[in-house]
LOSE-844192 format. One record per residue: residue number from 1; residue in one letter; z, y, x of N, C-alpha, C, O, CB in turn. Coordinates in pm, 1 decimal. Glycine has a CB too. Example, Ala and Ser with C-alpha at 12.3 -4.5 7.8 and 13.67 -1.06 7.14 Angstrom:
<nudos>
  seq  type       n.Z       n.Y       n.X      ca.Z      ca.Y      ca.X       c.Z       c.Y       c.X       o.Z       o.Y       o.X      cb.Z      cb.Y      cb.X
    1     a     780.0    -569.0    1319.0     780.0    -450.0    1230.0     780.0    -330.0    1320.0     846.5    -331.9    1423.6     904.6    -447.3    1130.8
    2     s     708.0    -225.0    1285.0     714.0    -106.0    1367.0     787.0       3.0    1290.0     803.9     113.8    1340.9     572.5     -59.8    1408.4
</nudos>
This chain:
<nudos>
  seq  type       n.Z       n.Y       n.X      ca.Z      ca.Y      ca.X       c.Z       c.Y       c.X       o.Z       o.Y       o.X      cb.Z      cb.Y      cb.X
    1     m     -29.6    -122.1      83.2     -28.3       4.1     -10.6      12.5      87.6      97.7     134.3     100.3     110.5      75.5       7.4    -151.9
    2     f     -54.3     141.7     170.7    -135.4     258.2     275.2    -258.3     329.7     269.0    -362.3     269.9     241.6    -162.7     208.1     387.6
    3     d    -256.5     438.5     289.4    -411.4     468.0     279.7    -489.2     455.3     422.7    -447.5     537.9     503.9    -433.5     625.0     221.7
    4     d    -581.1     380.2     466.2    -619.1     408.0     592.3    -765.1     406.2     598.4    -796.0     303.5     538.0    -559.4     318.9     684.7
    5     p    -868.9     462.5     637.6    -995.8     423.0     606.6   -1010.8     316.6     703.0   -1086.7     226.4     667.7   -1101.2     531.9     612.1
    6     d    -940.2     302.4     850.2    -982.6     188.3     911.7    -945.2      23.2     869.8    -952.6     -70.8     949.0    -939.8     215.7    1035.0
    7     v    -902.1      13.4     720.4    -841.8    -119.4     703.8    -924.2    -168.3     595.9    -875.2    -143.1     485.9    -684.3    -122.4     671.8
    8     i    -990.8    -205.9     594.0   -1100.4    -294.2     489.5   -1046.2    -372.0     418.5   -1021.9    -471.7     486.6   -1202.8    -380.7     546.0
    9     h    -991.7    -392.2     258.3    -910.7    -505.6     196.1   -1042.1    -598.7     120.3   -1138.7    -532.8      81.8    -777.3    -436.2      71.1
   10     v   -1044.5    -756.0      98.9   -1172.9    -778.6     138.7   -1200.7    -808.8     -43.3   -1268.8    -900.3     -89.6   -1199.8    -917.8     278.5
   11     d   -1111.4    -681.8    -137.1   -1180.7    -678.9    -270.3   -1182.5    -562.8    -291.0   -1184.4    -521.6    -407.0   -1129.3    -747.0    -381.5
   12     g   -1182.4    -450.8    -149.2   -1278.9    -294.7    -177.3   -1149.9    -199.0    -254.3   -1167.2     -82.2    -288.9   -1457.8    -322.2    -322.7
   13     k   -1040.3    -263.0    -269.3    -902.5    -180.3    -303.3    -777.1    -266.1    -283.3    -768.8    -383.6    -247.5    -899.3    -127.8    -462.7
   14     v    -689.2    -184.9    -312.8    -569.4    -231.4    -251.9    -482.2    -261.6    -422.5    -454.8    -179.4    -509.9    -491.4     -91.3    -122.5
   15     d    -461.8    -386.2    -418.9    -371.5    -414.3    -592.0    -319.8    -549.5    -545.6    -366.1    -662.9    -533.3    -492.1    -433.7    -778.2
   16     p    -176.1    -473.6    -520.4     -79.4    -649.2    -497.0     -71.8    -701.6    -590.7     -42.8    -821.2    -593.9      74.3    -666.9    -454.8
   17     r     -95.1    -630.4    -698.9    -107.9    -790.7    -861.3    -216.5    -874.1    -850.0    -201.1    -975.6    -918.0    -146.0    -733.2   -1054.9
   18     s    -292.6    -871.1    -806.0    -439.1    -959.4    -786.5    -401.6   -1026.2    -667.3    -406.3   -1148.5    -654.2    -596.2    -867.4    -763.6
   19     d    -360.4    -937.3    -570.8    -328.9   -1025.5    -419.3    -226.4   -1181.2    -445.3    -244.7   -1301.0    -423.5    -215.6    -896.2    -295.1
   20     m    -109.0   -1093.1    -505.8     -48.6   -1227.6    -525.0    -107.2   -1344.1    -592.4    -125.6   -1459.8    -554.8      57.1   -1210.9    -586.2
   21     e    -141.3   -1257.4    -746.7    -184.7   -1386.9    -816.3    -354.0   -1498.1    -729.3    -380.1   -1617.1    -746.8    -228.6   -1309.7   -1002.5
   22     t    -420.1   -1408.8    -654.9    -503.6   -1492.1    -569.9    -411.0   -1580.6    -483.6    -430.9   -1702.1    -485.0    -599.2   -1403.7    -480.2
   23     i    -335.8   -1541.6    -427.0    -230.8   -1661.2    -338.0    -166.5   -1763.2    -394.9    -128.8   -1852.4    -318.9    -113.4   -1605.7    -274.2
   24     n    -135.7   -1777.0    -551.2     -73.8   -1784.6    -655.1    -185.4   -1931.3    -668.3    -173.7   -2052.9    -653.2     -66.5   -1637.3    -764.8
   25     t    -280.1   -1847.3    -700.4    -397.5   -1970.8    -753.7    -381.7   -2066.3    -666.1    -319.6   -2169.9    -689.9    -565.4   -1934.4    -754.7
   26     e    -456.2   -2029.0    -519.5    -499.0   -2121.2    -382.8    -361.8   -2194.9    -396.8    -374.9   -2312.4    -431.0    -531.3   -2028.0    -205.5
   27     l    -240.6   -2155.0    -379.4    -174.3   -2243.3    -371.3    -159.9   -2355.6    -492.8    -131.0   -2473.1    -470.2     -76.7   -2185.0    -336.9
   28     i    -182.8   -2304.5    -617.3    -130.9   -2400.5    -751.3    -290.8   -2492.7    -696.0    -259.3   -2611.0    -683.4    -117.7   -2297.1    -974.6
   29     l    -407.0   -2477.1    -670.0    -524.3   -2549.9    -645.5    -504.0   -2676.7    -518.9    -577.7   -2774.7    -508.3    -637.6   -2433.2    -604.7
   30     a    -420.6   -2654.5    -456.0    -354.5   -2692.4    -311.4    -281.7   -2785.1    -385.1    -272.3   -2898.4    -337.8    -261.8   -2573.9    -209.0
   31     d    -230.0   -2760.9    -488.1    -107.4   -2887.8    -536.2    -119.0   -2943.1    -607.3     -49.5   -3042.6    -628.4       5.6   -2875.9    -573.2
   32     l    -224.1   -2899.6    -686.6    -333.0   -3004.9    -785.0    -413.3   -3097.1    -726.4    -436.3   -3207.6    -775.6    -440.1   -2931.8    -863.3
   33     q    -476.3   -3040.0    -579.3    -554.6   -3128.2    -529.3    -461.3   -3299.6    -457.5    -506.4   -3413.5    -445.5    -636.4   -3025.8    -413.6
   34     t    -337.6   -3248.5    -428.5    -240.9   -3335.7    -365.2    -143.7   -3381.7    -480.7     -24.7   -3411.0    -469.2    -162.8   -3259.6    -243.3
   35     i    -227.9   -3381.1    -604.0    -108.8   -3427.0    -687.1    -235.9   -3579.0    -755.9    -206.5   -3697.3    -773.0     -27.6   -3261.7    -836.5
   36     e    -347.7   -3521.6    -775.2    -486.5   -3562.5    -806.2    -497.2   -3642.0    -664.8    -576.8   -3718.8    -718.8    -607.7   -3426.4    -838.6
   37     k    -490.7   -3681.5    -561.6    -477.5   -3723.8    -445.5    -364.7   -3889.5    -507.4    -396.5   -4007.3    -524.1    -403.7   -3577.1    -331.1
   38     a    -219.8   -3807.4    -525.7    -149.3   -3894.3    -486.8    -108.2   -3988.7    -641.2     -18.7   -4072.8    -650.6     -31.9   -3820.0    -399.1
   39     i    -209.1   -3941.0    -757.9    -144.3   -4038.9    -922.4    -166.4   -4191.3    -868.0     -76.2   -4270.5    -840.9    -272.7   -4011.5   -1115.4
   40     p    -269.4   -4208.1    -860.8    -350.0   -4359.8    -845.3    -287.2   -4406.9    -776.9    -252.4   -4516.9    -819.8    -485.9   -4382.7    -795.9
   41     r    -235.6   -4376.9    -654.3    -121.7   -4503.3    -528.7      -4.5   -4414.1    -616.6      10.8   -4305.0    -561.6    -120.9   -4479.2    -264.1
   42     i      29.1   -4420.0    -663.3     163.5   -4422.7    -720.3     127.6   -4466.3    -843.6     217.3   -4549.7    -856.4     246.7   -4292.2    -720.7
   43     e      47.8   -4476.2    -972.7      47.9   -4582.9   -1075.3      11.4   -4688.8   -1006.8      42.7   -4788.3   -1072.3     -38.4   -4564.5   -1193.4
   44     k     -60.4   -4729.5    -865.8     -70.6   -4936.1    -851.4      82.8   -4950.2    -776.5     128.2   -5063.1    -757.7    -248.3   -5028.6    -698.1
   45     e     173.8   -4807.0    -727.5     292.0   -4878.8    -715.1     386.0   -4899.7    -814.7     484.5   -4973.1    -807.3     351.5   -4832.9    -629.2
   46     v     340.3   -4811.8    -935.3     436.0   -4865.8   -1048.8     409.3   -5007.4   -1078.0     488.1   -5097.4   -1048.8     420.3   -4785.9   -1184.9
   47     k     266.0   -5029.6   -1151.7     249.5   -5151.7   -1171.8     294.0   -5260.0   -1151.2     340.8   -5327.3   -1243.0     188.8   -5165.8   -1152.3
   48     i     287.8   -5319.5    -973.5     373.5   -5395.8    -898.0     541.5   -5340.8    -837.0     605.0   -5396.6    -747.5     280.0   -5425.5    -785.8
   49     k     586.7   -5212.2    -919.4     740.1   -5259.8    -958.2     776.6   -5201.1    -800.6     865.4   -5252.8    -732.8     777.1   -5467.7   -1002.7
   50     k     698.4   -5091.1    -755.8     774.3   -5119.4    -605.4     827.7   -4910.5    -641.3     929.6   -4854.5    -600.8     611.3   -5185.6    -399.5
   51     r     727.7   -4857.0    -715.6     816.2   -4734.3    -776.4     845.4   -4727.7    -904.3     789.7   -4816.2    -969.2     761.5   -4612.4    -759.2
   52     e     927.5   -4639.3    -979.4     948.2   -4600.1   -1120.7     888.1   -4563.9   -1215.9     832.2   -4459.1   -1183.4    1000.6   -4536.4   -1131.4
   53     a     871.6   -4581.8   -1289.4     750.7   -4510.0   -1438.8     811.4   -4372.5   -1396.9     725.4   -4289.6   -1367.2     786.6   -4566.8   -1668.7
   54     a     947.8   -4327.8   -1387.4     994.2   -4203.2   -1386.1     950.7   -4098.9   -1301.3     948.1   -3979.9   -1332.8    1104.9   -4212.1   -1371.5
   55     e     912.4   -4152.9   -1179.2     864.3   -4122.0   -1110.8     716.1   -4027.6   -1152.4     695.7   -3906.3   -1148.5     872.1   -4226.2   -1049.2
   56     l     633.6   -4135.8   -1189.9     501.6   -4132.6   -1190.7     525.2   -4011.8   -1333.6     492.3   -3893.9   -1346.6     411.8   -4306.2   -1207.4
   57     a     564.4   -4064.7   -1382.8     599.0   -3912.3   -1484.8     639.4   -3782.0   -1460.6     588.2   -3679.6   -1505.7     695.7   -3925.0   -1565.3
   58     a     769.1   -3796.3   -1359.8     752.1   -3587.0   -1325.7     687.2   -3556.9   -1248.6     705.7   -3444.3   -1202.3     865.5   -3489.7   -1271.8
   59     i     561.7   -3652.4   -1186.1     451.4   -3595.0   -1064.7     346.8   -3559.9   -1256.2     322.7   -3443.6   -1288.4     356.5   -3778.4    -879.8
   60     k     321.1   -3631.5   -1311.9     245.7   -3581.6   -1439.6     296.5   -3495.9   -1493.9     211.2   -3428.6   -1551.7     223.4   -3661.1   -1535.2
   61     a     421.3   -3448.9   -1512.0     485.6   -3313.0   -1572.0     436.3   -3208.9   -1466.8     354.1   -3117.3   -1468.6     668.5   -3314.3   -1585.1
   62     a     510.3   -3255.0   -1386.3     434.8   -3123.3   -1269.3     307.0   -3099.1   -1250.5     281.7   -2994.2   -1191.4     458.9   -3140.5   -1125.5
   63     q     212.7   -3169.8   -1285.6      24.0   -3123.6   -1260.5       5.7   -3095.8   -1415.2    -103.3   -3041.9   -1434.3    -119.1   -3285.1   -1188.4
   64     a      83.3   -3116.8   -1540.7      77.9   -3050.6   -1621.4     115.3   -2842.5   -1650.1      70.3   -2764.1   -1733.7     141.5   -3144.0   -1672.7
   65     v     198.8   -2826.8   -1552.9     252.4   -2731.9   -1544.5     158.2   -2631.4   -1409.7     153.9   -2508.6   -1416.9     403.4   -2779.1   -1529.2
   66     l     107.0   -2690.2   -1323.7       7.6   -2642.0   -1265.7     -88.6   -2589.6   -1273.4    -138.2   -2492.5   -1216.2     -16.7   -2679.9   -1231.9
   67     e    -146.4   -2714.5   -1414.4    -253.8   -2683.5   -1521.5    -270.4   -2567.6   -1608.9    -363.4   -2510.5   -1665.8    -249.4   -2772.9   -1604.5
   68     r    -130.3   -2553.9   -1596.2    -153.8   -2415.5   -1708.8    -132.0   -2265.9   -1632.8    -160.0   -2159.4   -1687.8     -19.4   -2421.7   -1852.0
   69     g     -77.4   -2277.5   -1497.6    -116.3   -2190.4   -1419.3       1.0   -2166.3   -1358.8      -0.8   -2063.3   -1291.5    -182.2   -2086.8   -1472.5
   70     d     124.4   -2238.2   -1359.4     234.6   -2157.0   -1397.2     298.9   -2274.0   -1231.6     251.4   -2387.4   -1225.0     314.9   -2168.0   -1613.9
   71     t     429.8   -2214.7   -1086.5     438.7   -2301.3   -1022.8     522.7   -2351.5   -1065.9     582.6   -2316.8   -1167.7     438.6   -2290.0    -923.6
   72     i     557.9   -2495.5    -959.6     640.6   -2571.5   -1013.4     785.5   -2517.9    -933.1     886.9   -2586.8    -944.1     590.6   -2727.6    -997.4
   73     f     787.5   -2363.8    -835.3     945.7   -2337.2    -835.0    1007.2   -2261.8    -988.1    1120.4   -2245.1   -1033.6     978.6   -2221.6    -692.0
   74     s     892.9   -2234.5   -1027.8     917.5   -2114.2   -1170.7     965.8   -2139.9   -1276.1    1029.5   -2065.2   -1350.3     810.0   -2057.1   -1232.4
   75     s     941.9   -2234.7   -1287.8     928.5   -2407.5   -1386.2     987.5   -2498.1   -1396.7     970.3   -2575.6   -1490.8     847.6   -2491.3   -1369.8
   76     v    1065.8   -2514.4   -1313.7    1235.7   -2609.5   -1259.4    1293.9   -2608.2   -1406.2    1271.9   -2683.6   -1501.0    1381.7   -2500.4   -1115.7
   77     k    1355.0   -2525.4   -1396.8    1420.5   -2507.5   -1516.9    1391.0   -2503.9   -1690.3    1442.8   -2580.1   -1772.0    1458.1   -2412.4   -1486.8
   78     s    1329.0   -2433.8   -1708.8    1235.0   -2460.8   -1869.0    1127.5   -2573.8   -1840.2    1037.4   -2543.6   -1918.5    1129.7   -2298.8   -1930.6
   79     d    1101.7   -2645.2   -1797.1    1042.7   -2756.4   -1787.8    1110.7   -2867.7   -1721.0    1043.4   -2952.9   -1663.0     935.1   -2732.7   -1736.3
   80     k    1216.1   -2872.9   -1723.9    1359.8   -2952.4   -1678.0    1248.7   -3125.4   -1587.0    1237.9   -3246.9   -1603.6    1505.7   -3009.9   -1897.5
   81     l    1172.4   -2968.2   -1457.4    1076.4   -3081.5   -1371.8    1235.3   -3205.3   -1315.7    1355.0   -3184.5   -1335.2     960.8   -2968.2   -1179.2
   82     e    1193.8   -3280.6   -1272.2    1226.2   -3366.4   -1185.4    1285.7   -3348.0   -1030.3    1333.2   -3457.8   -1001.3    1125.8   -3424.2   -1186.7
   83     m    1299.5   -3275.8    -942.5    1296.5   -3225.0    -850.6    1236.6   -3354.5    -769.1    1125.5   -3396.2    -736.2    1420.6   -3156.7    -822.4
   84     e    1342.7   -3385.0    -758.7    1380.5   -3572.9    -670.8    1255.0   -3664.2    -640.3    1234.7   -3736.6    -542.8    1483.0   -3701.3    -794.9
   85     h    1170.6   -3638.2    -760.4    1090.4   -3747.5    -756.8     943.8   -3606.6    -693.1     852.7   -3619.8    -611.3    1080.7   -3859.1    -948.4
   86     l     962.6   -3552.8    -731.5     879.2   -3457.1    -658.5     790.9   -3392.1    -479.2     682.7   -3344.4    -444.8     952.0   -3388.4    -696.4
   87     k     939.8   -3437.0    -406.1    1031.8   -3384.3    -300.3     899.4   -3482.5    -223.0     834.1   -3396.7    -163.6    1240.0   -3424.5    -294.0
   88     e     848.5   -3585.6    -203.7     748.0   -3656.8     -79.7     629.1   -3578.0     -95.4     541.1   -3596.5     -11.3     704.7   -3835.0     -96.4
   89     l     608.7   -3494.2    -185.5     494.8   -3489.9    -192.2     456.9   -3340.1    -170.9     344.2   -3304.1    -205.0     457.0   -3552.9    -306.0
   90     s     561.4   -3233.3    -106.0     578.1   -3113.6     -21.8     496.7   -3055.9    -136.5     381.6   -3094.4    -115.8     523.2   -3105.4     150.4
   91     l     500.0   -2977.6    -254.9     403.3   -2925.0    -277.1     473.9   -2825.1    -258.8     594.8   -2806.0    -271.4     328.7   -2948.0    -377.7
   92     l     355.8   -2735.6    -215.0     386.6   -2599.3    -150.5     430.8   -2487.9    -272.8     497.2   -2391.2    -235.4     241.2   -2543.5     -62.9
   93     t     396.5   -2498.6    -415.5     454.6   -2415.4    -503.6     618.7   -2425.6    -561.3     694.5   -2348.4    -619.9     365.8   -2427.4    -605.5
   94     a     625.6   -2545.1    -517.3     812.7   -2585.0    -527.7     887.7   -2519.3    -470.2     998.1   -2495.3    -519.1     869.0   -2710.3    -475.7
   95     k     841.5   -2459.7    -321.4     889.1   -2369.8    -281.5     923.9   -2186.6    -343.6     862.4   -2101.8    -408.2     822.0   -2392.4    -192.7
   96     p    1033.2   -2196.6    -289.1    1048.2   -1994.3    -324.1     980.1   -1941.2    -225.6     948.3   -1998.9    -121.6    1220.5   -1902.9    -312.4
   97     f     942.4   -1765.8    -273.1     809.1   -1724.5    -245.4     840.2   -1545.6    -183.6     896.1   -1463.2    -256.0     702.6   -1744.8    -409.5
   98     i     799.2   -1517.5     -62.7     851.3   -1411.0     -22.3     759.1   -1362.2     -26.2     673.6   -1428.0      33.2     916.8   -1397.4      74.9
   99     y     698.8   -1214.5     -94.4     565.1   -1146.0     -78.7     651.0   -1011.6      22.4     763.7    -965.5       3.9     470.8   -1093.1    -263.4
  100     v     574.8    -984.3     102.9     582.0    -902.5     205.7     467.4    -769.0     170.7     351.6    -807.2     153.6     551.4    -995.5     343.1
  101     f     490.1    -630.6     160.3     369.1    -519.5     129.2     421.0    -435.3     288.1     529.7    -394.1     328.6     390.4    -399.2     -67.3
  102     n     262.7    -438.0     353.5     278.4    -311.2     450.3     267.6    -212.3     394.3     193.3    -224.6     297.0     196.0    -293.6     552.4
  103     s     294.3    -146.0     403.3     342.2      46.9     368.3     378.0     139.5     464.6     449.8     118.9     562.4     477.3      72.1     281.9
  104     d     311.8     266.6     424.3     378.7     369.0     505.7     510.5     461.9     442.2     572.3     380.4     373.8     263.4     464.2     543.7
  105     e     545.9     528.2     438.0     692.9     555.2     469.5     679.4     674.2     310.9     764.7     737.8     248.9     737.0     639.7     677.2
  106     g     563.4     662.0     298.1     589.0     824.6     165.1     600.3     712.3      34.0     629.8     755.8     -77.4     386.2     988.4     133.0
  107     i     573.6     558.8      55.9     622.5     500.5     -67.2     747.4     483.5    -107.4     781.7     453.0    -221.6     584.2     398.4     -77.8
  108     l     843.3     509.9      19.4     989.1     481.3      43.6    1062.1     572.9     -31.5    1173.1     553.9     -81.2    1032.0     489.7     187.9
  109     g     986.7     683.9     -37.6    1040.9     778.5     -92.8     951.5     859.0    -258.7     966.5     955.1    -334.1    1054.4     869.9      40.2
  110     s     870.7     754.8    -242.1     811.6     858.7    -398.9     813.9     733.3    -525.9     732.4     641.5    -533.9     585.3     939.6    -377.6
  111     s     910.2     754.2    -603.6     880.6     642.2    -716.0     830.3     650.5    -788.9     879.8     597.3    -888.3     943.9     594.4    -774.7
  112     e     700.4     716.3    -808.1     597.2     671.0    -891.7     480.5     586.9    -774.8     358.7     583.1    -791.9     529.7     817.9    -982.8
  113     k     554.2     525.6    -659.1     451.7     452.1    -597.7     523.1     319.3    -625.1     465.1     212.1    -642.3     414.1     491.3    -438.1
  114     q     699.9     344.8    -627.9     769.2     231.5    -615.5     764.8     179.2    -748.7     789.3      59.3    -761.6     902.6     248.9    -560.3
  115     a     735.5     253.5    -859.1     713.9     227.2    -988.4     584.5     128.6    -992.9     570.5      33.9   -1070.4     698.0     362.5   -1066.7
  116     e     499.5     168.7    -899.7     308.6      91.1    -930.6     376.9     -31.1    -848.7     318.0    -138.7    -858.7     104.2     191.9    -825.5
  117     l     496.9     -27.5    -767.0     476.6    -170.4    -705.5     530.8    -298.2    -824.3     463.5    -392.3    -866.4     580.6    -177.2    -546.1
  118     r     690.6    -258.3    -861.9     743.9    -312.6    -908.5     671.7    -332.2   -1079.3     709.8    -422.5   -1153.8     861.9    -260.2    -871.7
  119     a     592.0    -256.6   -1108.8     468.3    -307.4   -1175.7     389.4    -449.8   -1184.7     347.0    -525.0   -1272.5     387.9    -235.1   -1129.7
  120     s     395.5    -441.3   -1014.6     258.6    -534.9    -957.0     313.4    -664.4   -1024.1     245.8    -742.8   -1090.7     231.3    -553.2    -754.8
  121     w     484.3    -677.6    -988.5     512.3    -820.5    -995.8     643.4    -780.1    -959.3     660.5    -697.6    -869.5     428.5    -934.9    -903.9
  122     p     793.1    -862.4   -1059.0     909.0    -843.0   -1011.4     988.9    -875.1    -896.9    1043.6    -980.1    -863.2     953.5    -869.9   -1077.0
  123     l     981.3    -708.0    -820.1     993.9    -727.0    -672.8    1201.1    -763.1    -708.3    1260.7    -730.9    -811.1     923.9    -537.9    -549.5
  124     r    1250.1    -821.3    -608.8    1411.3    -881.8    -618.5    1462.1    -717.8    -500.2    1566.8    -659.0    -527.5    1443.0   -1118.8    -516.1
  125     t    1395.7    -680.7    -410.5    1441.4    -572.2    -303.6    1302.8    -485.0    -256.9    1242.5    -504.2    -151.3    1517.4    -656.6    -157.3
  126     p    1267.9    -388.5    -356.6    1176.9    -269.1    -347.0    1143.2    -182.7    -235.9    1029.0    -153.6    -200.4    1216.0    -190.9    -423.9
  127     s    1255.0    -143.0    -182.3    1268.0     -61.8     -51.8    1314.7    -117.5      42.7    1433.7    -146.3      30.1    1337.3      42.8     -55.0
  128     s    1238.6    -161.6     190.8    1243.8    -199.2     292.2    1154.7    -151.4     372.2    1041.8    -117.9     336.2    1249.1    -301.5     288.4
  129     s    1200.6    -144.1     492.4    1171.7    -111.1     597.3    1134.3    -104.4     691.5    1229.2     -55.6     752.8    1189.5    -102.9     612.0
  130     m    1035.0    -122.2     779.4    1003.7    -141.6     923.7     968.6     -46.0    1049.7     892.2      50.1    1041.4     910.3    -210.9     916.3
  131     r    1026.2     -80.9    1150.6     985.8      40.5    1200.3     954.5      24.1    1350.2    1054.8     -11.0    1412.3    1090.5     144.5    1173.4
  132     s     833.3      41.0    1434.3     830.1      32.7    1556.5     763.5     145.6    1668.9     724.8     261.1    1651.6     778.6     -78.3    1559.9
  133     s     766.5      89.7    1747.7     736.3     175.8    1893.9     703.1     107.4    1967.3     671.0      -3.2    1923.9     832.1     246.4    1965.9
  134     n     692.9     127.2    2094.1     665.0     126.0    2249.3     810.2      26.6    2265.0     834.8     -60.5    2348.4     660.5     312.9    2346.2
  135     r     860.1      57.3    2196.0    1053.8     -78.2    2259.8    1053.9    -137.4    2148.1    1108.6    -246.0    2128.8    1274.0       3.1    2289.6
  136     t     992.4     -71.6    2063.2    1005.5    -235.0    1948.0    1166.8    -182.5    1888.9    1257.7    -182.8    1972.0    1017.2    -459.9    2072.2
  137     s    1200.2    -135.3    1735.0    1320.4    -137.2    1698.6    1308.9    -186.8    1586.5    1239.6    -122.1    1508.0    1385.7     -30.4    1703.7
  138     l    1358.2    -291.2    1546.3    1300.4    -270.4    1308.6    1465.2    -200.9    1304.4    1566.6    -177.0    1369.9    1274.1    -525.7    1132.5
  139     s    1381.0    -189.3    1136.4    1531.5    -172.5    1112.9    1515.3    -186.8     942.7    1419.8    -115.7     911.2    1607.0      -3.9    1180.6
  140     w    1570.5    -249.1     828.6    1525.2    -262.8     675.7    1677.2    -232.8     623.6    1784.9    -229.3     683.2    1448.0    -436.0     621.3
  141     t    1643.8    -214.7     500.2    1737.3    -187.8     396.4    1795.2    -384.9     354.7    1703.3    -465.0     337.4    1633.3     -78.2     243.6
  142     r    1926.6    -431.2     345.3    1957.6    -552.2     324.8    2124.0    -510.7     214.6    2201.1    -416.5     232.9    1967.8    -643.4     497.5
  143     r    2129.6    -585.2     140.8    2262.4    -581.6     103.5    2362.7    -596.1     162.9    2442.1    -509.4     199.5    2281.8    -639.4      36.9
  144     k    2368.4    -760.6     183.7    2516.5    -762.1     284.7    2426.8    -705.5     464.1    2306.5    -694.6     488.1    2614.3   -1001.0     293.2
  145     p    2559.4    -679.4     565.3    2525.9    -598.4     639.2    2442.1    -702.0     721.7    2432.9    -807.0     658.1    2635.6    -516.4     696.4
  146     a    2370.0    -707.3     857.8    2339.5    -740.8     912.9    2246.3    -728.1    1068.7    2142.7    -662.5    1057.9    2338.0    -769.0     839.5
  147     k    2271.4    -775.6    1184.6    2245.6    -717.1    1285.1    2078.8    -716.9    1326.3    2018.5    -812.9    1278.5    2335.0    -775.4    1376.8
  148     c    2013.1    -642.1    1391.2    1864.3    -566.8    1465.7    1912.9    -577.9    1606.4    1994.2    -508.1    1667.0    1820.1    -374.9    1420.3
  149     w    1828.1    -706.2    1652.8    1784.7    -700.4    1758.5    1671.6    -651.1    1848.4    1552.8    -650.6    1816.2    1793.9    -770.7    1761.3
  150     r    1705.9    -623.0    1927.4    1555.2    -475.6    1996.0    1544.8    -610.0    2100.9    1463.4    -610.1    2193.2    1618.9    -231.4    2105.1
</nudos>
């Protein structure tokens, strides 16, 4: 969220919401591919009683969540997904996400720009900063005290 003519965005405009939706879609598609590849193998293992049917049901429930465009992490409680049965697949959307925005200092002082960011996605810590110079020092806003190494 900064204006610099030397930095070119792939879509030609800066749109955090669109960027995050693209990332989520790519992760969801990767997880769907993982599940679609695993289901035939797991179905065979259920038939020979090497695995429980509950495991296959949990994987198919996760597949349904992904097919409607939701992440596993955001749907665990509402869909009562059995995460224990999904662990071995190492699904990308089962993990929490952290989105980092590269911005200039003007955004931190502009309530209008902060409102734009908040409208883009539900942000937990919308105001943070990082500064760098020849000797690289970092600073950021945190809820708990934290050390900053140089």
